[in-house]
C-alpha positions in Angstrom: 104.9 100.9 115.2 106.1 101.5 111.5 103.6 101.1 108.7 104.5 99.0 105.6 104.3 102.3 103.7 106.9 103.8 106.0 109.2 100.8 105.7 108.9 100.9 101.8 109.6 104.6 101.9 112.7 104.1 104.1 114.0 101.3 101.8 113.4 103.4 98.7 115.4 106.3 100.3 118.4 104.0 101.3 118.7 101.7 98.4 120.4 102.7 95.2 118.0 102.5 92.2 119.2 101.8 88.7 117.3 102.1 85.4 116.5 99.0 83.1 119.1 100.4 80.6 121.7 100.7 83.4 120.9 97.2 84.8 121.1 95.5 81.2 124.5 97.2 80.7 125.7 95.6 83.9 124.3 92.3 83.0 126.1 92.4 79.7 129.3 93.2 81.4 128.8 90.4 83.8 130.0 90.0 87.4 126.7 90.7 88.7 123.9 88.7 90.4 120.3 89.6 89.5 117.9 88.4 91.8 114.0 87.8 91.2 112.1 88.2 94.6 108.7 87.6 93.1 106.8 84.4 94.1 107.2 81.3 91.9 103.7 81.8 90.2 105.2 85.1 88.9 108.3 83.5 87.4 106.6 82.8 83.9 108.5 85.7 82.5 111.7 86.7 83.8 115.3 88.3 83.1 117.7 85.9 81.6 120.2 84.8 84.3 118.0 85.8 87.1 118.2 83.7 90.3 114.8 83.2 91.8 114.6 83.8 95.5 111.1 84.6 96.7 111.1 87.5 99.2 110.1 85.4 102.0 113.3 83.2 101.6 115.7 86.0 101.0 117.6 86.0 104.3 118.3 82.3 104.1 119.5 82.4 100.6 121.8 85.5 101.2 123.2 84.1 104.4 126.7 82.4 103.6 126.3 80.1 106.7 122.9 79.0 106.0 122.1 75.5 104.6 119.9 77.3 102.1 122.6 79.8 100.8 122.6 80.6 97.2 126.2 80.7 96.1 125.4 83.2 93.5 124.7 85.8 96.5 127.9 87.1 97.8 128.0 89.9 100.3 131.0 91.5 98.4 129.5 91.1 95.0 127.3 93.2 92.9 123.5 92.2 93.3 120.7 93.9 91.5 117.1 93.0 92.9 113.8 93.2 91.1 110.2 92.3 91.5 107.1 93.4 89.5 107.1 97.1 90.3 110.1 97.8 92.6 108.4 97.8 96.0 109.3 94.3 97.2 112.6 94.6 95.6 113.3 97.7 97.6 112.6 95.9 100.8 114.7 93.2 99.8 117.6 95.3 98.8 117.4 97.0 102.1 117.4 93.7 103.8 120.7 92.7 101.8 122.2 96.0 102.9 121.2 95.4 106.6 122.7 91.9 106.3 126.1 93.5 105.2 125.8 93.2 101.4 127.9 96.2 100.2 126.9 96.7 96.5 123.1 96.3 96.0 120.7 98.0 93.6 117.0 98.0 93.0 115.8 97.7 89.4 113.6 100.9 89.2 110.1 100.0 88.1 110.8 96.4 88.3 110.4 93.8 85.4 107.3 96.0 84.3 109.8 98.8 83.5 112.4 96.2 82.0 109.5 94.9 79.5 108.4 98.6 78.8 112.0 99.4 78.0 111.9 96.5 75.3 114.6 94.6 77.2 114.5 90.8 76.5 112.8 88.5 78.8 112.7 84.6 79.1 109.2 83.0 79.2 108.9 79.8 81.1 105.5 78.1 81.0 104.6 75.8 83.8 104.2 72.1 82.6 100.8 70.6 83.2 
C-alpha cells in the first residue's frame, strides 16, 4: 500500500513545476489553460481566467469523451494546475499526465505563492 505522502512525493518528482512569475508570463502569452482544483468554497479568490474543476471531478472534466468534459482542457494543450499550496495540484497534474496530457505543470506554491508574489487575483464573493 502507498501512503498519501508517498503519492504526493511521486507526483512532485514527476510533474514539472513552474513559479508564479513563469505562470503569469505564460498566461499573458495565451494558449494555456489554468485549472484551479480547489473546492468551490475556496473559489472566493482565484487567478483570472482559471477554470474551476474540483480535484474530485478532474478525471471527468479532462476526459474528451466524458459528458462532463470541459472543452478548455485538451490533452495536447498546455495546462497549468494550481490549488492552495501545490499538493493537490501535484496529484491532479500527475493524473492528467497519466491520462495522456502532454504539457502539464504545477504552479509551485499554489495560489498562496501567487498572492505572495503580488500577482493579480479576482475576488468572487458568494451571494447570500
